[in-house]
Residue, then its C-alpha position, 0 to 999 in steps of 0.5 A: m510253893s506255900n497255900t495258904g491265904s484267903g481270898a477269891l484265888a486261895g489255892i492258886r501258885v503263879v510263877d510270874l516271869s515278868r517285870v516292868l508294868a502289866g505283869p506285875a501287874c496281873a500278878q499283883t490282881l492276883a494276889d490281891h485276890g488270895a493267889e500266893v505270887i512268886k515274882v522270879e527276876s534276874p540278877a539284874g533285878d526288875d528294870t522298874r526297881l531303878w526308874g527312879p526318884p522315889f527311892r526307899d530301900g534300894a526302889a523306885s516308887y515305880y516297882m513299889g506299885v506293882n509287885r505286894n502281895k508277893r515273895g521273891i526270888v532271883l533266878d539266871l534263868n540263862q543258866p541250865d541249873a536255874r531252868e531246872v529251878l525253874l521247873d520245879l517250882l512250876e510242879q505246884a503250880d495252876v499259872l505262869v504268866e512271863n513278858f520275856k520276849v518272844g521267842t526267849l522260852e523257846r530258845w531255852g527249851l521253855g516254850y508251851q506248846d513243845t515243853l510246858a502243856s506236855r510236862f504241865p498239862r493244866l499250868v496256865h501261861c498267860r504271855i504279854s507281848g506287843f505285838g504278839a509272835d506273828g504278822p507284820l509286827g509279830g516279835l518286835p519290842g512294844y512299850d507304852a508310850v510307843i502303842q499309845a501312838m501306833s493304834g491311835l490312842m495318842s491322836i485323839n488325846g490333846d487339842p489342836q494346839s498340843g497335837a497328838t498327846r500320850i496319855g499321863v497314865p500308861i495307859v495300855d500295860l495298866a490295862s493289858g493287864q487287866a486284860s491279861v487277869n480277865g484271861i488267866l481267870l477265863a481259863l481257870l475257870e474253863r479248867t474247871r470242866s476240861g481239867r486242861g490248862q490253856f496258853v492265853d495270849i495278849a498283846l498291848y497292841d490289841v489290847a489298845l486298840s481295844l481301848l478306842h470307844p467311841p472312837a472306833a465304833n465312830w469312825f467304822m460308821s461313819g469313815r470320818v477321823p476323830p479330831l482332837l477335841g481338848n477335854g471335850h467328848p467325840n459324842i456328847v455334850p457339854y462333857d467338857k472340862f472349865q475354868t469358874a471363880t475358884v477352882e477348874v471343874f469338870l462337867g458331865v452332862g450326858n442327855d438332854r434331862q441332865f443339861a435342862i438340870f446343868a442349865q437351871h443350876v447357872g440360871h439360863p433355863e432358856w437354854v433349854d428351849d433355844p433350839r441349838f442347845c435342845s438335844n445333844g445332836a443341836r449341842m453337838t452341831h454348836r460347841d463352840l457355841l455352846r462352850q464359850m456361853i457356857a465358861e463366861r457364865l462361870r467364870s463368876v461362879e464358886g466351883d465347889a458349890l456348884c460341882r455339889r448342888l449338881t451333884r445332888a440334882g444329877v448331874p456328875a460335876g465335879a472339882v479337878r484335883d491333883v493327886g495327892a488331893a483325890l488320896c487324901d480325900a475322905h471319900t477314897a477312904h473311906r473306899q479303902m481306896r489307901v492301904a498300908v502295912d509295914d513302911y508302904e503304901g498303896v493306891g486299894v483294890p477297886v474290885k469289891l467281893s462281900r465273901t472274899p474281900a482282898r487283902i493287903q499282906r505284903r510289902p513288895p518282896r526285897f530283892a531276892e529276898h525270899t529265894r532261899e524259903v520258896l526253894q525249901e518248901l520245894g525241898y531243897a536243901d541248904e546246903r543246896i541252896d547255899a551250892l547253887a547261890g555260889d554257882g551263880v545260879l540265884r540269889l539270895a537274900r543280901e542278909e544273907v551274903a557274907p560279907 
């Protein structure tokens, strides 16, 4: 594996055995910040290559969204010779990311406790699973939407008419990817003191439960199951979506001072002295009435102009926009949150570091694109690479395969 590049994680080498979303998103974040990441796919390829349309060059947009800045190889890890290649990769690696079904690596003789910890004592091994390895649900598979349902996340999203509703992005997978980044970085930091790697255990179920704020905190204190509030907030009023004369807007009125400013700007300063609305607690009690009064007032107001006035006065407010509008916004460009390299375009990096900024240098790898290149760096001769390909142990890039 090469050891070039810049960024906060330059010099860190990662073997990414994961597929679908949480693991690839974790490895992409590490790669964005300078880590050298080798993505290892099975001969069937990452599932998300087929999760489309839209497609480009045989890969779906879903795959493209979480696999940039990596080099890609293909190994059939069901074969012992492929597992030997993997061990050669791990000789030079700092981090292993995988989300196989619990027990798969152990069955291959590559379990952390039994093999990897002693053979590679500095290795940080991050496993992402649905529910962890043990306990009543240990070892069972888990997908984002199912865990949204089981964890309670779905129960707090939606309104009484819709019922419990899946959150519109795979929030559990994405949060699990970032929790994995956190765990890996913590383990790498600790390694600077001890010289030893460790096992990082990330379960989607755990991460989903950790996202239940404030509903979990409310339940611990009150014992009450949170109701479905639609776009409303369980602890703050008004914190909700409203229709104006032109656009839908979201108001985030977080305290009494902001409520006074809001009331002034919508022409109802008397609301501040109304005992039903004078404090957040009072507004919570009279939530439905206040929401109705605000909705009636805003039906005749130009929404974008109102949001500009409120925001400049210190009250968070914004028009409800679609994805395209958000990605084309001037501030999105200013914050470098829309990036491109070659024929790839994607969302930028949210973590901005002053001395070692993230860089987008590679589009997501095509299937088996870098197999030969990576193995050559390990010292494999072309003859050996071709022989392994002939035995089905690995795959080479399409342009290398004779018709």
